[in-house]
C-alpha positions as CSV (number, residue, x, y, z in Angstrom):
1,M,57.2,66.5,121.7
2,I,60.4,64.8,120.5
3,K,60.2,66.6,117.2
4,K,59.9,69.9,119.0
5,V,63.0,69.2,121.1
6,L,65.0,68.2,118.0
7,V,64.0,71.4,116.3
8,I,65.1,73.5,119.3
9,V,68.4,71.7,119.6
10,T,69.1,72.0,115.9
11,T,68.3,75.8,116.0
12,I,70.6,76.3,118.9
13,L,73.4,74.4,117.1
14,I,73.0,76.5,114.0
15,C,73.0,79.8,115.9
16,S,76.1,78.7,117.8
17,S,77.9,77.8,114.6
18,M,77.0,81.1,113.0
19,A,78.1,83.1,116.1
20,F,81.4,81.1,116.1
21,T,82.0,81.8,112.4
22,Q,81.2,85.5,112.8
23,S,83.6,85.7,115.8
24,R,86.4,84.0,113.8
25,S,85.9,86.0,110.6
26,G,85.6,89.2,112.6
27,S,89.1,88.8,114.0
28,N,90.6,89.9,110.6
29,L,88.0,92.2,109.2
30,A,88.3,93.1,105.5
31,I,89.3,96.7,105.0
32,E,88.5,98.1,101.5
33,G,91.7,98.5,99.5
34,F,93.9,96.8,102.1
35,K,95.1,93.3,102.9
36,F,95.7,91.9,106.4
37,E,99.4,91.5,106.9
38,K,100.4,91.0,110.5
39,R,99.2,90.9,114.1
40,I,101.3,92.3,116.9
41,K,100.4,91.0,120.3
42,G,100.7,93.4,123.3
43,P,102.3,92.9,126.7
44,K,101.5,89.8,128.6
45,H,100.6,91.4,131.9
46,K,97.1,91.0,133.3
47,N,94.3,93.2,131.8
48,S,96.7,94.7,129.2
49,K,94.8,96.4,126.3
50,I,95.5,99.1,123.8
51,I,94.5,102.6,124.9
52,E,95.9,104.7,122.1
53,V,97.7,104.4,118.7
54,M,99.8,107.0,117.1
55,V,101.6,106.9,113.7
56,D,104.8,109.1,113.3
57,D,104.3,112.0,110.9
58,N,107.9,111.4,109.7
59,D,107.2,107.8,108.8
60,Y,109.6,106.1,111.2
61,Y,107.5,104.6,114.0
62,V,104.1,103.6,115.3
63,V,103.5,104.1,119.0
64,V,101.0,102.1,121.1
65,A,100.0,102.8,124.6
66,Y,98.7,99.8,126.7
67,K,97.0,99.7,130.0
68,G,99.0,98.3,132.9
69,P,100.7,96.7,134.6
70,K,98.6,97.6,137.6
71,S,98.6,101.5,137.8
72,F,101.3,101.9,135.2
73,L,100.9,102.6,131.5
74,T,103.1,100.7,129.0
75,L,104.4,102.5,125.9
76,I,105.9,100.5,123.0
77,I,107.5,102.1,120.0
78,Y,107.6,99.9,116.9
79,E,109.7,100.6,113.8
80,L,107.5,101.0,110.7
81,Y,107.8,98.2,108.1
82,T,110.1,96.0,110.1
83,W,107.8,96.0,113.1
84,N,110.8,95.6,115.4
85,V,110.5,97.1,118.9
86,A,112.5,100.3,119.2
87,G,111.7,100.8,122.9
88,T,109.4,99.8,125.7
89,Y,108.7,102.3,128.6
90,K,106.5,102.3,131.7
91,F,104.9,105.5,133.1
92,K,102.9,106.3,136.2
93,S,101.5,109.4,134.5
94,R,99.2,109.7,131.5
95,A,100.4,109.6,127.9
96,E,98.7,111.9,125.5
97,L,99.9,110.5,122.2
98,Y,97.7,112.8,120.1
99,N,99.8,115.7,121.4
100,S,103.2,113.9,121.1
101,Y,105.6,113.8,118.2
102,F,109.0,112.6,117.0
103,S,112.0,114.7,116.0
104,E,112.4,115.0,112.2
105,D,115.3,112.6,112.2
106,G,113.5,110.1,114.4
107,A,116.1,110.3,117.1
108,F,113.9,111.6,119.9
109,F,110.3,111.2,120.9
110,Y,108.5,114.0,122.8
111,L,105.7,112.4,124.9
112,N,103.1,114.7,126.4
113,T,102.4,113.5,129.9
114,D,100.3,116.4,131.1
115,I,98.0,118.1,128.7
116,Y,97.2,121.0,131.1
117,K,100.7,121.8,132.3
118,Q,102.2,120.9,128.9
119,I,104.9,118.7,130.4
120,F,106.8,116.4,128.1
121,T,109.2,113.5,128.5
122,E,112.0,113.5,125.9
123,I,112.9,109.9,125.0
124,N,116.2,109.2,123.3
125,I,115.3,106.3,120.9
126,K,118.8,105.0,120.7
127,T,119.8,105.0,124.4
128,G,116.4,105.0,126.1
129,E,117.4,108.0,128.2
130,M,114.5,110.1,129.4
131,K,114.3,113.7,130.4
132,I,111.4,115.8,131.7
133,L,110.9,119.1,129.7
134,K,108.6,122.0,129.8
135,C,106.8,122.7,126.5
136,N,109.0,125.7,125.7
137,E,112.1,123.4,125.8
138,T,110.8,121.1,123.1
139,P,111.3,121.6,119.3
140,K,107.6,122.6,118.6
141,G,107.3,124.8,121.7
142,C,103.9,125.2,123.5
143,N,100.6,124.3,121.9
144,F,97.8,124.5,124.4
145,I,94.9,122.3,123.3
146,E,91.9,120.7,124.8
147,P,92.0,117.0,125.8
148,Q,91.0,114.7,123.0
149,K,89.5,111.3,122.7
150,Y,92.1,108.5,122.3
151,V,92.1,106.8,118.9
152,T,93.2,103.2,118.3
153,N,93.8,103.3,114.6
154,G,95.8,105.3,112.0
155,Y,97.5,105.4,108.6
156,T,101.1,105.8,107.5
157,I,102.1,108.6,105.1
158,G,100.6,107.9,101.7
159,N,98.1,105.4,103.3
160,N,100.5,102.6,102.6
161,Y,99.7,100.8,105.9
162,Y,96.7,100.9,108.2
163,F,96.7,100.0,111.9
164,M,93.8,99.2,114.2
165,M,93.1,97.6,117.6
166,D,91.5,94.2,117.3
167,E,88.0,94.7,118.7
168,N,87.8,91.0,119.8
169,R,91.4,91.0,121.2
170,K,91.9,94.5,122.5
171,N,95.6,93.8,123.4
172,D,96.4,93.1,119.7
173,L,97.4,95.6,117.0
174,K,96.4,94.5,113.4
175,I,98.4,95.8,110.5
176,Y,97.0,96.0,106.9
177,V,99.0,96.8,103.8
178,N,97.6,98.9,100.9
179,K,96.9,96.5,97.9
180,D,98.6,99.1,95.6
181,M,101.8,98.5,97.5
182,I,101.6,94.8,96.9
183,F,101.0,95.3,93.2
184,A,103.9,97.7,92.9
185,N,106.3,95.1,94.4
186,S,104.7,92.0,92.8
187,Y,106.6,92.4,89.5
188,L,109.9,92.1,91.4
189,E,109.0,88.6,92.5
190,T,110.9,85.9,90.5
191,E,110.2,82.2,90.1
192,E,112.5,79.7,91.8
193,E,114.9,77.8,89.6
194,T,113.9,74.4,88.4
195,P,115.8,71.3,89.5
196,E,117.3,71.1,86.0
197,E,118.7,74.6,86.3
198,T,120.3,73.9,89.7
199,K,122.0,70.6,88.8
200,I,125.7,70.3,89.7
201,D,128.1,68.6,87.3
202,T,129.8,65.9,89.4
203,V,131.9,64.6,86.6
204,V,133.9,67.7,85.7
205,E,134.8,70.2,88.4
206,E,135.9,73.6,87.2
207,K,137.4,76.0,89.6
208,Q,135.4,79.2,89.5
209,E,137.2,82.5,89.9
210,P,135.4,84.8,92.3
211,K,133.6,87.6,90.5
212,T,134.5,91.2,91.1
213,I,131.5,93.3,91.6
214,E,131.9,96.9,90.4
215,E,131.1,99.6,93.0
216,I,128.5,102.2,91.8
217,E,127.9,105.7,93.1
218,L,124.3,107.0,92.9
219,F,122.8,110.4,93.9
220,I,119.2,110.8,94.9
221,T,117.2,113.9,95.5
222,E,114.9,114.8,98.4
223,P,111.8,114.4,96.1
224,E,113.0,110.9,95.2
225,I,113.4,110.1,98.9
226,E,109.8,111.1,99.5
227,S,108.7,108.9,96.6
228,L,110.6,105.9,98.1
229,K,108.8,106.4,101.4
230,K,105.5,106.1,99.5
231,G,106.5,102.8,98.0
232,E,107.6,103.9,94.6
233,I,110.7,102.5,92.9
234,I,113.6,104.6,91.6
235,E,115.7,103.2,88.7
236,K,119.2,104.6,88.0
237,Q,122.3,103.1,86.3
238,N,120.8,99.6,86.2
239,V,119.9,99.9,89.9
240,K,116.4,99.5,91.4
241,I,116.1,101.4,94.6
242,L,113.1,100.7,96.8
243,L,111.8,100.9,100.4
244,Q,112.6,97.8,102.4
245,T,109.5,95.9,103.6
246,D,108.6,92.4,104.8
247,Q,107.4,91.6,101.3
248,N,110.7,92.3,99.5
249,K,113.3,91.1,101.9
250,N,114.2,88.4,99.4
251,L,115.7,91.1,97.1
252,I,118.4,92.2,99.6
253,D,121.8,92.1,97.9
254,K,120.2,90.6,94.8
255,I,121.7,91.0,91.3
256,E,119.5,89.8,88.4
257,N,119.8,90.5,84.6
258,N,122.5,93.1,85.3
259,Y,120.1,94.9,87.7
260,R,121.0,95.4,91.3
261,Y,118.4,95.8,94.0
262,V,119.1,98.4,96.8
263,L,116.6,98.2,99.7
264,L,116.7,101.2,102.0
265,S,115.0,101.4,105.3
266,L,113.4,104.6,106.7
267,I,116.4,105.0,108.9
268,D,118.7,104.8,105.8
269,L,116.6,107.4,104.0
270,S,116.8,109.7,107.0
271,K,120.6,109.3,107.1
272,I,120.9,110.1,103.4
273,S,118.7,113.2,103.9
274,F,121.2,114.4,106.6
275,G,124.1,114.0,104.1
276,N,125.3,110.6,105.1
277,R,126.4,107.9,102.6
278,I,124.7,104.5,102.6
279,V,126.3,101.5,101.0
280,K,124.0,98.6,100.0
281,N,124.8,95.8,97.5
282,H,128.0,97.5,96.3
283,V,126.1,100.7,95.6
284,K,127.0,104.0,97.4
285,V,124.0,106.2,97.7
286,Y,124.4,109.9,98.4
287,L,122.1,112.9,98.6
288,K,122.1,115.1,95.5
289,N,122.3,118.8,96.6
């Protein structure tokens, strides 16, 4: 009898351990070709959970709709690659993200709040100002479609990043980075200096004259801007230009072996596309017509 009890207890403990391990490992599931990078926790109000996820076609933002608080719906717009919150909004109405979109310059978001009447809320990303519009007053006009099932995952342009709701913690958004992106940026990583290389001579002190850094002017084309958005690196005049991500922030304003690193955000690339000049690390970047 005692042996039977011990066998039963042992079996229960083993099963419990396996279930716990599966639950833990399931929180960051392996996605083929991608590596888990970050988890974004949703709002803290009661019963909050992800309803729908939308990735901007222009590669500026990812939008997440959350349930609550109470009868409201919370909409949070995150900047791609920095993951900063660009805006948080609450609505009494529905939010049909699958039929919503951003303006080409990323300045406005057109949120479809009524799929049947085709009513939109125009959101000014910079100011947060909102305006109710009919579909014929929006840039894309009227597009009458049937209601669709909400999706809670999506890819950025070029499949550089993948987003998905955590099935175990439905209020959390998980972010995965394409392993090819990691490989492309890995050769830029440099080893830290050894203690011998960083020793300071305390016997003889020499006054160092400040170095004058030469200003450089560079011109990039629209195809090159699209390549940068996909994670590719552009080299010109001893300057390496690349898209700014969490993995390469250590390269900001870096000069190494006569090479300068210019990290441009998606907002920077948009400004260049519209004819604005961007200055980074003593490099002036213009659009080549």
